[in-house]
Residue, then its C-alpha position, 0 to 999 in steps of 0.5 A: m531490706a531483704g538484700k542488697l541492690g545491684r550496682a551504683i556509681v559515684l562520679g568523682g573520687s573526692i572526699s565527698g565521692i568516697l563518702a557517697a560510695r561508703v554509704l551506698s556500699e550498705s545498700y549496693e553489691r557493687v559501687t564503682i567510683f569514676d574519676r577523671d584523674v588517676l588518683p594519686t597514693d601520696a597526699v598531693n594536689r590533683r588537676g581535677a581538684p583545683h581547691g586542694a591547695h587551700t587551707h581545710a578544717l575538720l570539725a569535731r563531728g566530721r572526724q567522729v562521722l569519718e571514724e564511724l564510717f572508716p574505723g581507724f581513719t584517724a590513726d591511719a591518716p598520713a602525718g599532718q593530713c588530718p587536722p586537729p578537730v576545730 
């Protein structure tokens, strides 16, 4: 590809929305994420993500992909917020 495309829009700021935006950033000059909630700066549950209170696990390959897309992801994750790989 000679250059990046114009703009992309992602609806939802969940982990899947953030991952989609990161991947789109390789092909688009500008990627905007729209979410109906104000995204918190702390690790708290959001009204728009009722499943956030459920137990989550991160498989080893998932952590590897997150590290590839966001170098330092594991080290930068708040203590206790990045579970050990399963």
